[in-house]
C-alpha positions as CSV (number, residue, x, y, z in Angstrom):
1,M,82.4,132.5,70.4
2,A,82.3,128.7,70.8
3,K,82.5,127.3,74.4
4,K,85.6,125.3,75.0
5,I,86.4,122.6,77.5
6,L,89.7,121.0,78.2
7,I,89.6,117.5,79.8
8,I,92.8,116.4,81.4
9,G,92.7,112.6,81.5
10,F,94.5,110.4,84.0
11,V,94.4,107.9,81.2
12,W,93.0,107.9,77.6
13,P,89.4,106.6,77.7
14,E,88.9,102.8,77.2
15,P,85.1,102.3,77.3
16,K,85.5,98.6,76.4
17,S,88.0,98.0,79.2
18,S,86.5,99.8,82.3
19,A,83.5,101.6,83.8
20,A,85.8,104.6,84.2
21,G,86.3,104.7,80.4
22,S,82.5,104.4,79.8
23,R,81.9,107.2,82.3
24,M,84.4,109.5,80.6
25,M,82.8,108.9,77.2
26,Q,79.3,109.8,78.7
27,L,80.7,113.1,79.9
28,I,82.3,113.8,76.5
29,Y,79.0,113.1,74.7
30,F,77.2,115.4,77.2
31,F,79.6,118.4,76.5
32,Q,79.2,117.7,72.8
33,S,75.4,117.9,73.1
34,K,75.9,121.3,74.7
35,E,78.1,122.4,71.7
36,Y,81.4,122.6,73.5
37,Q,84.6,122.3,71.5
38,I,86.4,119.5,73.4
39,T,90.1,119.0,73.8
40,F,91.2,115.9,75.6
41,A,94.8,116.0,76.9
42,S,96.7,113.4,78.9
43,P,100.3,112.7,80.0
44,C,99.6,108.9,79.8
45,A,100.7,106.6,77.0
46,K,97.9,105.3,74.8
47,S,97.1,101.6,74.8
48,E,95.6,99.8,71.9
49,N,92.2,99.8,73.7
50,A,92.0,103.6,73.8
51,F,89.0,105.1,72.1
52,N,89.9,107.2,69.0
53,L,88.5,110.5,70.1
54,N,89.4,112.2,66.8
55,S,86.7,110.0,65.2
56,I,84.0,111.9,67.1
57,G,85.6,115.4,66.6
58,V,87.5,115.6,69.9
59,N,91.0,117.1,69.6
60,Q,93.6,114.8,71.2
61,V,96.8,116.3,72.8
62,T,99.6,114.7,74.6
63,I,100.9,116.8,77.5
64,E,103.9,116.5,79.9
65,L,104.0,116.4,83.6
66,N,106.1,119.0,85.4
67,H,106.7,121.0,82.2
68,S,106.0,124.6,81.4
69,S,104.9,123.7,77.9
70,F,101.5,123.0,79.4
71,D,101.3,126.7,80.5
72,V,101.8,127.8,76.9
73,F,99.3,125.2,75.6
74,I,96.5,126.1,78.0
75,K,96.9,129.9,77.7
76,E,96.6,129.6,74.0
77,L,93.6,127.3,74.2
78,N,91.9,129.5,76.9
79,P,89.1,127.1,77.8
80,H,85.9,128.1,79.6
81,I,86.0,124.8,81.6
82,V,88.8,122.5,82.7
83,L,87.7,119.0,83.7
84,F,90.2,117.0,85.7
85,D,89.8,113.2,85.4
86,R,90.4,112.2,89.1
87,F,92.0,114.4,91.8
88,M,95.6,113.5,90.8
89,M,95.2,115.5,87.6
90,E,94.0,118.5,89.6
91,E,97.1,118.2,91.9
92,Q,99.4,118.1,88.9
93,F,97.8,120.7,86.7
94,G,95.4,122.7,88.8
95,W,97.9,125.4,89.9
96,R,99.0,125.9,86.3
97,V,95.3,126.3,85.2
98,T,94.7,128.8,88.0
99,E,97.8,130.8,86.9
100,Q,97.2,130.8,83.2
101,C,93.4,130.8,83.0
102,P,92.1,132.1,86.3
103,D,88.5,132.5,84.9
104,A,88.2,128.9,83.7
105,M,85.8,126.8,85.8
106,R,87.6,123.9,87.4
107,I,85.7,120.6,87.8
108,I,86.9,117.2,89.1
109,D,85.3,114.0,87.9
110,T,86.3,111.9,90.9
111,E,85.3,108.5,89.2
112,D,85.1,107.1,92.7
113,L,86.5,108.3,96.1
114,H,90.0,107.0,96.0
115,C,90.5,107.5,99.8
116,L,87.4,105.3,100.4
117,R,88.7,102.6,98.1
118,K,92.2,102.7,99.6
119,G,90.8,102.7,103.2
120,R,88.5,99.7,102.5
121,L,91.4,97.8,100.9
122,Q,93.6,98.4,104.0
123,A,90.8,97.4,106.4
124,F,90.2,94.2,104.3
125,K,93.9,93.3,104.4
126,D,94.0,94.0,108.2
127,G,90.9,91.8,108.7
128,K,89.3,94.7,110.6
129,P,86.0,96.6,110.3
130,F,86.2,99.7,108.1
131,D,85.9,102.9,110.1
132,N,87.1,106.6,110.0
133,S,90.5,105.6,111.1
134,Y,90.8,103.9,107.7
135,L,88.9,106.6,105.8
136,F,90.9,109.6,107.0
137,N,94.1,108.4,105.3
138,D,96.8,110.3,103.4
139,I,95.0,110.0,100.1
140,A,91.9,111.5,101.8
141,K,93.9,114.6,102.8
142,R,95.0,115.1,99.2
143,E,91.6,114.2,97.6
144,I,89.5,116.4,99.8
145,A,91.9,119.3,99.4
146,S,91.5,118.9,95.6
147,I,87.7,118.9,95.9
148,Y,87.8,122.1,98.0
149,R,90.1,123.8,95.5
150,S,87.8,123.0,92.6
151,D,84.6,124.8,91.7
152,L,82.6,121.6,91.4
153,S,83.2,117.8,91.8
154,L,81.2,115.2,90.1
155,I,80.3,112.3,92.4
156,I,79.1,109.0,91.0
157,S,77.5,107.5,94.0
158,E,74.9,108.6,96.6
159,A,76.9,106.7,99.2
160,E,80.0,108.8,98.4
161,M,77.9,112.0,98.5
162,N,76.9,111.1,102.1
163,I,80.5,110.4,103.1
164,L,81.7,113.7,101.7
165,K,79.0,115.7,103.4
166,N,78.8,113.8,106.7
167,D,82.3,112.6,107.4
168,F,84.4,115.2,105.6
169,K,81.9,118.1,106.0
170,V,82.3,119.2,102.3
171,P,79.8,122.0,101.5
172,D,76.8,120.9,99.3
173,D,77.5,123.5,96.6
174,L,80.9,122.0,95.7
175,L,79.4,118.6,95.0
176,V,77.2,117.3,92.1
177,Y,75.7,113.8,92.2
178,L,76.1,112.5,88.7
179,P,75.9,108.7,88.3
180,F,76.2,106.8,85.0
181,L,74.3,108.6,82.2
182,L,72.3,105.9,80.4
183,E,69.7,105.7,77.7
184,T,66.3,104.3,78.9
185,I,65.6,100.7,77.7
186,P,62.5,100.6,75.5
187,E,60.1,97.6,75.6
188,A,61.0,96.7,72.1
189,T,64.7,96.2,73.1
190,I,63.7,94.1,76.1
191,Q,61.6,91.8,73.9
192,K,64.6,91.1,71.6
193,L,66.9,90.0,74.5
194,P,67.5,86.2,74.8
195,K,65.1,84.5,77.2
196,F,65.8,82.4,80.3
197,E,65.9,79.1,78.3
198,E,68.2,80.6,75.6
199,R,70.9,81.4,78.1
200,N,73.6,79.3,79.8
201,H,76.3,79.5,82.4
202,F,77.6,82.3,84.6
203,V,79.6,85.4,83.8
204,T,81.8,87.9,85.6
205,I,83.7,90.8,84.0
206,G,86.1,93.6,85.1
207,N,89.4,95.2,84.3
208,F,92.0,93.1,86.0
209,L,94.3,96.1,86.7
210,H,91.6,97.1,89.3
211,E,92.4,95.2,92.5
212,P,88.8,94.7,93.7
213,N,88.1,92.8,90.4
214,Y,91.1,90.5,90.7
215,N,90.2,89.8,94.4
216,A,86.6,89.0,93.4
217,V,87.8,86.4,90.8
218,L,90.1,84.9,93.4
219,Y,87.3,84.7,95.9
220,L,85.1,83.0,93.3
221,K,87.9,80.5,92.5
222,E,88.8,79.6,96.0
223,T,85.5,79.8,97.9
224,I,82.3,80.4,95.9
225,W,82.7,78.5,92.6
226,P,83.4,75.1,94.3
227,L,80.1,75.5,96.3
228,I,78.2,76.4,93.1
229,R,79.6,73.4,91.2
230,K,78.5,71.1,93.9
231,Q,74.9,72.0,93.2
232,I,75.3,72.6,89.4
233,P,78.1,70.2,88.4
234,K,78.1,71.1,84.7
235,A,78.0,74.9,85.1
236,E,80.7,77.1,83.6
237,L,81.9,80.5,84.8
238,H,83.1,82.7,81.9
239,I,85.5,85.4,83.2
240,Y,86.1,88.4,81.0
241,G,88.3,91.5,81.6
242,A,91.1,93.6,80.0
243,Y,94.7,93.2,81.1
244,A,94.6,89.6,82.3
245,S,98.1,88.9,83.7
246,Q,99.8,85.5,84.2
247,K,98.4,85.3,87.8
248,V,94.9,85.7,86.3
249,N,95.4,83.3,83.4
250,Q,96.8,80.6,85.7
251,L,93.4,80.4,87.4
252,H,91.9,78.9,84.2
253,N,90.7,75.4,84.7
254,E,88.5,73.7,82.2
255,K,87.8,70.7,84.4
256,E,86.3,73.0,87.0
257,G,84.5,75.0,84.4
258,F,86.4,78.1,85.5
259,L,87.3,79.7,82.2
260,I,89.4,82.9,81.8
261,K,88.2,84.4,78.6
262,G,90.2,87.7,78.6
263,F,89.2,90.9,76.9
264,A,85.5,91.1,75.8
265,D,85.2,93.0,72.5
266,D,81.4,93.2,72.9
267,V,80.2,93.2,76.6
268,N,76.6,93.2,75.5
269,E,77.0,89.9,73.6
270,V,78.8,88.3,76.5
271,M,76.1,89.4,79.0
272,Q,73.2,88.3,76.8
273,H,74.5,84.8,76.5
274,A,74.9,84.3,80.3
275,K,72.1,83.4,82.7
276,V,73.5,85.0,85.8
277,C,76.2,87.5,86.6
278,L,78.4,87.0,89.7
279,A,80.0,90.0,91.4
280,P,81.3,89.0,94.9
281,I,83.1,92.3,95.5
282,R,84.7,92.6,98.9
283,F,86.1,96.1,98.8
284,G,86.2,99.2,96.5
285,A,84.2,102.3,95.8
286,G,82.1,104.0,93.2
287,L,79.5,102.3,91.0
288,K,80.1,98.9,89.5
289,G,80.0,98.9,85.7
290,K,79.5,95.1,85.6
291,L,76.2,95.5,87.4
292,V,75.1,98.1,84.9
293,D,76.1,96.0,81.9
294,A,74.2,93.0,83.5
295,M,71.0,95.1,83.9
296,L,71.2,96.6,80.4
297,N,71.3,93.1,79.0
298,G,68.7,91.6,81.2
299,T,71.1,89.4,83.2
300,P,70.2,89.0,86.9
301,C,73.1,89.4,89.3
302,V,74.2,88.2,92.7
303,T,76.5,90.6,94.4
304,T,77.7,91.7,97.9
305,S,76.6,94.8,99.8
306,M,79.9,96.4,98.6
307,G,79.0,95.7,95.0
308,A,75.4,97.0,95.5
309,E,76.5,100.2,97.2
310,G,74.9,103.2,95.4
311,M,73.3,101.0,92.7
312,F,69.7,100.3,93.6
313,G,68.4,103.1,95.9
314,N,65.0,102.2,97.2
315,L,64.3,99.9,94.3
316,D,64.5,96.1,94.4
317,A,67.8,94.7,93.2
318,N,68.1,92.8,89.9
319,G,69.1,89.7,91.8
320,F,70.4,89.2,95.4
321,I,72.8,90.9,97.8
322,E,74.6,88.4,100.0
323,N,77.9,88.6,101.9
324,N,78.1,85.1,103.3
325,P,79.5,82.5,100.7
326,E,76.9,79.9,101.5
327,D,74.0,82.3,101.2
328,F,75.5,83.8,98.1
329,T,75.7,80.3,96.5
330,N,72.2,79.4,97.4
331,K,70.8,82.6,95.8
332,V,72.9,81.9,92.7
333,V,71.5,78.4,92.4
334,Q,67.9,79.7,92.9
335,L,68.3,82.3,90.2
336,Y,69.9,79.8,87.8
337,E,67.1,77.2,88.2
338,N,63.9,79.2,88.8
339,E,62.6,80.9,85.7
340,N,59.9,82.9,87.4
341,L,62.3,84.3,89.9
342,W,64.8,85.1,87.1
343,N,62.2,87.0,85.1
344,E,61.2,89.0,88.2
345,K,64.8,90.0,88.9
346,Q,65.5,90.8,85.3
347,K,62.5,93.2,85.3
348,N,63.9,94.9,88.4
349,G,67.1,95.6,86.5
350,F,65.3,97.4,83.7
351,Q,63.4,99.6,86.2
352,I,66.7,100.5,87.9
353,I,68.3,101.6,84.7
354,N,65.3,103.6,83.6
355,N,64.6,105.3,86.9
356,R,68.0,105.8,88.5
357,F,70.4,106.4,85.6
358,N,68.1,108.3,83.2
359,K,70.6,110.3,81.1
360,V,68.1,113.0,80.1
361,E,67.3,113.9,83.7
362,F,70.9,114.1,84.9
363,Q,72.1,116.0,81.8
364,K,69.5,118.6,82.3
365,K,70.5,119.0,86.0
366,L,74.2,119.2,85.1
367,A,73.6,121.9,82.4
368,L,71.7,124.0,84.9
369,I,74.4,123.7,87.6
370,L,77.1,124.7,85.0
371,E,75.1,127.7,84.0
372,E,74.5,128.8,87.6
373,T,78.2,128.2,88.5
374,T,79.4,130.3,85.5
375,E,77.2,133.2,86.5
376,Q,78.3,133.0,90.2
377,L,81.9,131.8,89.8
378,Q,83.7,134.8,91.4
379,N,81.2,135.0,94.2
380,K,81.4,131.3,94.8
381,R,85.2,131.4,95.0
382,L,85.1,134.4,97.3
383,N,82.9,132.5,99.8
384,N,85.1,129.4,99.7
385,F,87.8,130.5,102.1
386,T,89.0,127.0,102.6
387,A,89.9,126.8,98.9
388,Q,91.8,130.1,99.1
389,M,93.8,128.8,102.1
390,L,94.6,125.5,100.4
391,Q,95.7,127.3,97.2
392,H,97.9,129.6,99.2
393,H,99.6,126.8,101.0
394,S,99.4,123.3,99.5
395,M,99.2,124.5,95.9
396,Q,102.4,126.4,96.4
397,S,104.2,123.3,97.6
398,T,102.9,121.3,94.5
399,K,103.9,124.2,92.3
400,F,107.4,124.5,93.5
401,M,108.0,120.7,93.6
402,S,106.9,120.6,90.0
403,K,109.2,123.5,89.1
404,W,112.1,121.7,90.9
405,I,111.4,118.5,89.0
406,E,111.3,120.4,85.7
407,E,114.7,122.1,86.4
408,K,116.2,118.8,87.5
409,N,115.0,117.1,84.3
410,K,116.8,119.8,82.2
411,T,120.1,118.9,83.8
412,D,119.7,115.1,83.7
């Protein structure tokens, strides 16, 4: 009998719009390589940027929140694995999965730690240092409960693995470190990339619905870009990203060389034409897709310690990590004008991709963990008393709230 997996998506995957979309497609391709029949279901409306999953043999199903039709659907599907895209989907559908398919393995792909992102944003707004008083927020209580209730959680960053283990004391056997799953870059591909003298200007990219990205663009506009233009007066900054709103587009200023370009249909082409990528990210979580795109295309980058978190490990960065605007600017100018330095940082990027995000290595590890978890599933659950306790209490409240909403909807 063919193995079946149901992926419950917070949104439909948009690999051209966000790192989260790329990440989801990497997971889909992994399960396809292991010969799973994949059904992707989501309660979210599809946008025009959504990837057509049917084109790669993945069944697409629209599901409803707070509706018993999901119970009928999942019981009939009877998947071996249910993968929740972010903890909110486990909250919504986890209890239904447990009731209808108790033997199905339940996995969360956290994308990034939402409680960490929320806490850092609040600390930034308050102008205070981030500490556990910000980390242990209401989102954290929900998110960590979801992680405990699940059999496995996929964690994209080593920094977040450490936070979960050290600050939240989550047991090792519930967590799987799984960063971006990338092909290694062969020398032949490297040789074909545009060289230093063939590139011009600066680039930054990121989905504008994601607050850290908008904030970084604003920070560039107000603080960093004027400093760069003083030293390189004719430079241009090309800013790409999906879902650019009016507040984003009004930042466009041709005289200042600050150019809002909007959605990038081909991120590789955009990156390969640029000389340096700018990523002055001041808060957030997870791994930064823009840095991965820069490294894949041989574009050195200047970022902050927040942007660099979890990216480089013990390897040298593909550029510079600076938090002070003046230092950030000086490193940008050095990279832009010094060909030898630029080539050295570009080479670092290729080594990072090939050594830290090697898809073959992580896919092998994930396959082994899934196999072991399948064999030990009942025993693993028996030994996870915290999960039993959370399912007894919090899942009951989620369940009855959902049932109440469903009944209310019938009468409206």
